[in-house]
C-alpha positions in Angstrom: 33.9 59.4 80.7 37.0 57.3 80.8 39.9 58.5 82.8 42.4 61.2 81.2 45.7 60.3 80.2 48.1 62.4 82.3 51.4 63.6 80.0 54.5 65.1 81.0 55.8 66.8 78.4 59.8 68.1 78.4 60.9 70.1 75.7 63.8 72.9 76.2 62.4 75.1 73.4 59.5 77.0 75.0 57.5 78.0 71.8 57.6 74.4 70.6 56.8 73.0 74.2 53.6 75.0 74.7 52.6 74.3 71.2 52.8 70.6 71.8 50.8 71.1 75.1 48.1 73.4 73.4 47.3 70.6 70.7 47.2 67.9 73.1 45.1 69.8 75.5 42.6 69.7 72.6 42.1 66.0 73.0 39.3 65.2 75.1 41.0 62.4 76.9 44.5 63.8 77.2 45.6 66.1 80.0 49.4 67.6 80.2 50.0 67.7 83.6 53.7 68.7 83.7 56.3 70.5 81.5 59.9 70.7 81.8 62.8 72.3 79.7 65.6 70.3 81.0 65.9 66.5 80.8 67.2 66.5 84.4 64.0 67.6 85.5 61.9 64.7 84.2 62.0 62.4 87.0 61.5 65.1 89.8 58.4 66.1 87.6 57.3 62.4 86.9 57.5 61.4 90.8 55.4 64.7 91.5 52.6 64.5 89.0 52.4 60.9 88.2 51.9 61.0 84.6 51.0 58.1 82.6 52.9 58.9 79.6 56.4 61.0 79.4 56.9 63.0 76.0 60.4 63.6 75.6 62.5 65.5 73.1 65.8 64.1 72.5 68.3 67.5 72.7 67.7 68.9 76.0 70.2 71.0 78.7 71.1 68.9 81.7 70.4 65.2 80.3 69.2 63.9 77.0 65.8 62.5 76.4 67.4 59.2 75.8 69.0 59.6 79.2 65.8 60.5 80.9 63.9 57.6 79.5 66.7 55.4 80.8 66.5 56.9 84.2 62.5 56.9 84.1 62.3 53.2 83.0 64.6 52.4 86.2 63.0 54.5 88.6 59.2 54.7 87.4 58.6 51.6 85.0 55.0 52.4 85.0 55.5 55.7 83.2 55.4 55.2 79.2 58.1 57.1 77.2 57.4 59.0 73.7 60.7 60.1 72.5 60.1 63.3 70.0 63.1 64.2 67.8 63.5 66.9 65.3 66.8 64.7 64.2 65.9 61.5 62.3 68.9 59.7 62.9 68.8 56.1 62.8 70.9 55.2 65.6 68.8 57.2 68.0 65.8 55.1 67.4 67.8 51.9 68.1 69.5 53.6 71.4 65.8 55.1 72.5 64.3 51.8 72.6 67.2 50.3 74.4 66.5 53.1 77.0 62.9 52.0 77.4 61.2 54.1 75.0 57.9 52.9 73.7 57.5 55.1 70.9 60.0 57.4 68.6 58.2 59.9 66.4 59.6 63.0 64.5 58.5 66.1 66.2 56.9 67.4 63.2 54.4 64.6 62.9 50.7 65.8 62.9 49.1 66.3 66.4 46.5 63.5 66.1 49.3 61.2 65.3 50.9 62.2 68.4 47.9 61.9 70.4 47.2 58.6 69.1 50.9 57.3 69.9 50.1 58.5 73.3 46.8 56.2 73.6 48.6 53.3 72.0 51.8 53.2 74.3 49.5 53.5 77.4 47.4 50.4 75.8 51.0 48.5 75.6 51.6 49.0 72.1 54.8 50.2 70.4 55.2 53.1 67.8 57.9 54.0 65.7 57.9 56.4 63.0 58.0 54.2 59.6 60.7 56.1 57.8 63.0 56.1 60.8 62.3 52.3 61.3 63.3 51.8 57.8 66.5 54.0 58.1 67.7 52.2 61.0 67.1 48.8 59.5 69.2 50.3 56.6 72.1 51.7 58.8 72.4 48.3 60.9 73.6 48.3 64.2 76.1 50.5 66.0 79.7 49.3 65.5 81.1 51.1 68.5 81.5 49.6 71.9 80.3 51.3 75.0 83.8 52.1 75.9 84.7 53.7 72.4 81.4 55.6 72.6 82.5 57.2 75.9 86.0 58.1 74.8 84.6 59.7 71.5 82.1 61.6 73.5 84.8 62.7 76.1 87.1 63.8 73.0 84.6 65.8 71.3 85.8 69.0 73.3 89.2 68.5 71.5 91.0 67.0 74.8 94.4 65.6 74.5 95.0 61.8 75.1 96.7 62.7 78.5 93.4 64.3 79.3 91.3 61.8 78.1 93.3 59.3 80.2 93.3 61.4 83.5 89.6 62.0 83.2 88.5 58.7 82.4 90.9 56.9 84.9 92.7 54.8 81.7 96.2 54.6 80.6 97.0 56.8 77.5 98.0 53.9 75.6 94.5 52.4 76.2 92.9 55.6 75.1 94.8 55.7 72.1 94.0 52.2 71.3 90.0 52.7 71.7 90.2 55.9 69.4 92.2 54.2 66.9 89.8 51.1 66.7 86.7 53.7 66.4 88.6 55.6 63.7 88.9 52.5 61.9 85.7 51.0 62.1 84.0 54.4 61.1 86.5 54.5 58.2 87.5 57.8 59.1 91.0 59.7 59.1 90.8 60.9 62.5 89.2 61.4 66.0 87.1 64.9 65.0 85.9 62.9 61.9 85.0 59.9 64.0 83.0 62.2 66.7 81.3 63.8 63.5 80.3 60.6 61.8 79.3 59.0 65.1 76.9 61.9 66.0 75.4 62.2 62.6 74.3 58.5 62.9 73.0 58.8 66.6 75.7 56.8 67.9 77.1 58.9 70.6 
């Protein structure tokens, strides 16, 4: 019998996590060696349990799955990363791949498809949900710069320009210019709409 594929599972909803673990555990060649509920627990768990593949949900407390993917890629490049999402947002696909993910699948994919994706990424292949891939191509690239994204993320809680400037160590004029440019690029009327649109497209 070939060696077991060791999997780390990161998902904040316990019922979903346990269901995924149970389904993957039915596969004869896959063993779930660790489960975590927070993105900021992924790296420590990976170091402790030495998985071959990490399955990461996008929306988690502490750190997003995409941020955890980037951290894993930087610190433990031997671990293959599969990003799972309930949100079919095209921008997430591009960001996940830029963060080092080897596969991007929706969470409601059949268990057999998920297991096959685990085997394929371990063999060096990339696996991308075809519907999301088509949507990402149709959507085009994220028009926002890293700084514009940073400022929009910070502005999401309703902070004033003065508060944003202080938090980001920028002048108020600079903050205003970045927000204005982002609003123009997204063809919206104000920063709240800019944040909403950018989030819906997976660009933040």
